C-alpha positions in Angstrom: -109.5 211.6 -54.7 -107.1 211.1 -51.7 -103.4 209.8 -52.4 -102.1 207.7 -49.4 -98.6 207.4 -48.6 -97.4 205.3 -45.5 -94.1 205.6 -44.4 -92.8 203.2 -41.6 -90.3 204.4 -38.8 -91.7 208.3 -40.0 -91.6 209.5 -36.3 -88.1 210.7 -36.9 -85.2 211.3 -39.1 -85.5 210.1 -42.9 -88.5 208.8 -42.2 -90.0 212.1 -40.8 -88.4 213.7 -43.7 -90.3 211.4 -46.0 -93.6 212.2 -44.8 -93.1 215.7 -45.1 -91.9 215.9 -48.7 -94.5 213.6 -49.6 -97.3 215.7 -47.7 -96.3 219.0 -49.5 -96.7 217.1 -52.8 -100.6 216.5 -51.7 -100.1 213.2 -50.1 -102.2 212.0 -47.4 -99.4 210.6 -45.5 -99.8 207.9 -42.6 -96.6 209.1 -40.2 -95.7 205.1 -39.0 -94.8 204.2 -35.8 -94.8 201.9 -33.1 -94.7 204.3 -30.3 -97.1 207.7 -29.7 -93.8 209.5 -30.7 -95.9 208.7 -34.0 -98.6 211.1 -33.7 -96.8 213.6 -32.2 -94.7 213.8 -35.5 -98.0 213.9 -37.2 -99.1 216.9 -35.5 -95.9 218.7 -36.1 -97.1 218.0 -40.1 -100.5 218.9 -39.6 -99.5 222.3 -38.1 -97.4 223.0 -41.5 -100.5 222.6 -43.2 -100.0 218.7 -44.4 -102.9 216.2 -44.1 -101.0 213.6 -42.0 -102.4 211.1 -39.3 -100.4 208.7 -37.3 -100.9 205.2 -37.7 -99.5 202.5 -34.9 -97.4 199.8 -36.3 -94.6 197.9 -34.8 -93.4 196.0 -38.1 -92.0 193.0 -35.6 -95.5 192.5 -34.9 -98.0 190.4 -37.2 -100.6 191.8 -34.7 -100.0 195.3 -35.2 -99.4 195.5 -38.4 -102.7 193.4 -39.0 -104.7 196.0 -37.3 -102.9 198.8 -39.2 -104.0 197.4 -42.4 -107.0 197.2 -41.2 -107.5 200.6 -40.2 -106.2 201.7 -43.5 -108.7 199.8 -45.4 -111.4 200.8 -43.5 -110.7 204.8 -43.7 -109.3 204.7 -47.2 -110.5 201.4 -49.0 -106.3 201.1 -51.0 -102.9 202.7 -50.6 -100.8 204.3 -53.2 -97.1 204.3 -51.4 -95.7 202.0 -49.0 -92.3 203.3 -48.0 -90.6 200.5 -45.8 -88.1 202.7 -44.0 -88.3 201.6 -40.6 -85.1 200.2 -39.9 -82.3 199.3 -36.6 -78.3 199.3 -37.5 -77.4 198.2 -33.7 -78.8 195.9 -31.5 -79.2 195.0 -27.4 -77.4 191.4 -28.0 -73.6 192.0 -28.6 -72.2 191.5 -32.2 -73.4 194.2 -34.1 -69.8 195.9 -34.3 -66.5 194.4 -35.5 -65.4 191.3 -38.1 -67.7 189.0 -39.1 -66.2 186.4 -36.4 -67.6 188.8 -34.0 -71.1 188.4 -34.9 -73.9 186.7 -32.7 -77.0 185.1 -33.5 -79.1 187.2 -31.1 -77.4 190.2 -33.0 -78.4 188.4 -36.2 -81.9 188.1 -35.6 -82.9 191.2 -33.9 -81.5 193.1 -36.9 -83.1 191.0 -39.4 -86.5 190.9 -37.3 -86.6 195.1 -37.9 -84.8 195.1 -41.9 -85.8 192.1 -43.4 -88.8 190.2 -42.0 -90.7 193.1 -40.8 -90.5 194.6 -44.5 -91.9 191.6 -46.0 -94.8 191.1 -43.6 -95.4 194.8 -43.7 -95.1 193.9 -47.6 -97.2 191.1 -48.0 -100.4 192.9 -45.2 -100.6 195.8 -47.5 -99.9 194.3 -51.0 -104.1 193.9 -51.5 -104.6 197.4 -51.0 -101.7 198.9 -52.8 -103.2 196.8 -55.5 -106.2 198.2 -55.4 -104.7 201.4 -56.3 -104.1 202.9 -60.2 -100.9 202.8 -59.9 -99.0 202.4 -56.4 -95.2 202.4 -55.8 -93.3 200.4 -53.0 -90.3 201.8 -51.7 -87.9 199.7 -49.6 -85.0 201.8 -48.1 -81.9 200.2 -48.2 -78.2 200.7 -47.2 -75.6 201.3 -50.0 -73.5 198.8 -47.4 -75.7 196.1 -48.9 -74.2 196.5 -52.1 -72.0 193.5 -53.0 -70.2 195.6 -55.2 -69.5 198.7 -53.2 -68.1 196.9 -50.2 -66.4 194.0 -52.2 -64.1 196.3 -54.0 -61.0 198.1 -52.6 -60.6 201.5 -53.1 -64.2 202.1 -52.8 -65.0 204.2 -50.0 -67.1 201.3 -48.2 -64.9 198.3 -48.6 -64.0 198.8 -45.1 -67.3 197.6 -43.6 -66.8 194.2 -41.6 -69.6 194.2 -39.8 -72.4 191.4 -40.5 -75.8 192.1 -39.4 -76.7 195.4 -41.0 -75.2 195.5 -44.3 -76.4 192.1 -44.7 -79.8 192.6 -43.9 -79.7 195.3 -46.3 -78.4 193.5 -49.1 -81.2 190.8 -48.3 -84.0 194.0 -48.9 -82.2 194.3 -52.4 -82.9 190.4 -53.1 -86.2 191.3 -52.2 -87.0 194.3 -54.1 -85.5 192.4 -57.3 -88.2 189.6 -56.3 -91.4 191.8 -55.6 -90.7 193.5 -59.0 -90.6 190.8 -61.0 -93.6 189.0 -59.3 -95.6 192.6 -60.2 -93.8 192.9 -63.3 -97.8 192.6 -65.3 -99.2 195.2 -62.4 -98.8 198.7 -62.6 -96.8 198.8 -59.6 -93.5 199.8 -59.2 -91.0 197.8 -56.7 -88.0 199.9 -56.3 -84.7 200.2 -53.4 -83.5 203.3 -51.8 -80.2 204.2 -50.7 -80.6 207.9 -48.7 -76.6 207.7 -48.2 -75.3 208.3 -45.1 -77.3 210.7 -43.1 -76.9 212.6 -39.8 -79.4 210.9 -37.6 -79.7 208.6 -34.6 -79.4 205.5 -36.5 -75.8 206.7 -37.4 -74.9 208.3 -34.4 -75.6 211.9 -36.1 -72.5 210.9 -37.5 -73.6 211.1 -41.3 -72.4 213.7 -44.2 -76.0 214.6 -44.7 -79.4 215.7 -43.7 -82.2 213.6 -43.5 -84.0 216.1 -45.7 -81.5 215.2 -48.3 -81.7 211.6 -47.3 -85.6 211.6 -47.8 -84.8 212.5 -51.3 -84.5 209.7 -53.3 -87.5 207.7 -51.2 -89.8 210.8 -52.2 -88.7 210.3 -56.0 -89.2 206.8 -56.4 -92.8 207.2 -54.6 -94.0 209.7 -56.9 -92.3 207.4 -60.4 -94.2 208.1 -63.4 -95.9 205.5 -65.4 -92.6 204.9 -67.3 -90.0 204.7 -64.4 -88.2 202.2 -63.3 -88.9 199.2 -61.0 -86.5 196.5 -59.8 -84.0 199.0 -59.5 -81.7 200.6 -56.8 -81.3 204.5 -56.5 -79.2 206.8 -54.6 -79.6 210.9 -54.6 -82.5 212.5 -55.6 -83.6 211.8 -59.1 -83.4 207.6 -60.1 -85.4 208.9 -63.8 -81.5 210.7 -64.2 -78.8 209.3 -62.6 -77.7 205.4 -63.0 -78.6 202.6 -60.5 -76.8 201.7 -57.8 -74.8 198.2 -58.2 -76.5 195.6 -56.3 
């Protein structure tokens, strides 16, 4: 039986590595992307012997999400794993750099449209297909900069983060994870947040300390949790069954 995993924003970076690693574990991976770049990424994975399909999906466009859901439903009938990886850190609007007083409505709206509203829209659209799987997994890619304790504790490496839009969008993602985990607590579905760490990707301007593959490990681990694995938690690194969860 085919085991399917949809990864949004999977044409490059951490999303691509998540798709690759899940493909190597026998999943049919659906490379979600809003442009034709998704087909190129899927082709690269197929050339490596993996079962990869491109799926055009723009998480900011409800019609695009619905078309993607219908396509997956028609071909597979269910979805086993959803990795909400698509996200942006900068905005075309002024207000994503500097202290809280520099934030603008336009920048907040643009970041939240992808990182928060898009995540909820995709999850809700695909939830009926996830419910049809024997034991589906939902992984929401977050960040430690969304942790109140990590950002608010002097001496912590992230205490200096001051820009509002991106960190608060990831704080929202963590709350969303908790709420879905509570709603789905009486089902086999597990919902967790993943912190990939500071990775060298386009999102970070290639300044990160970790590779995209290292960043993908935690999402892959959460996507393949056993039946007795955790739900409604926030993890980093590649082995959430052994490591302590991150503080909210």
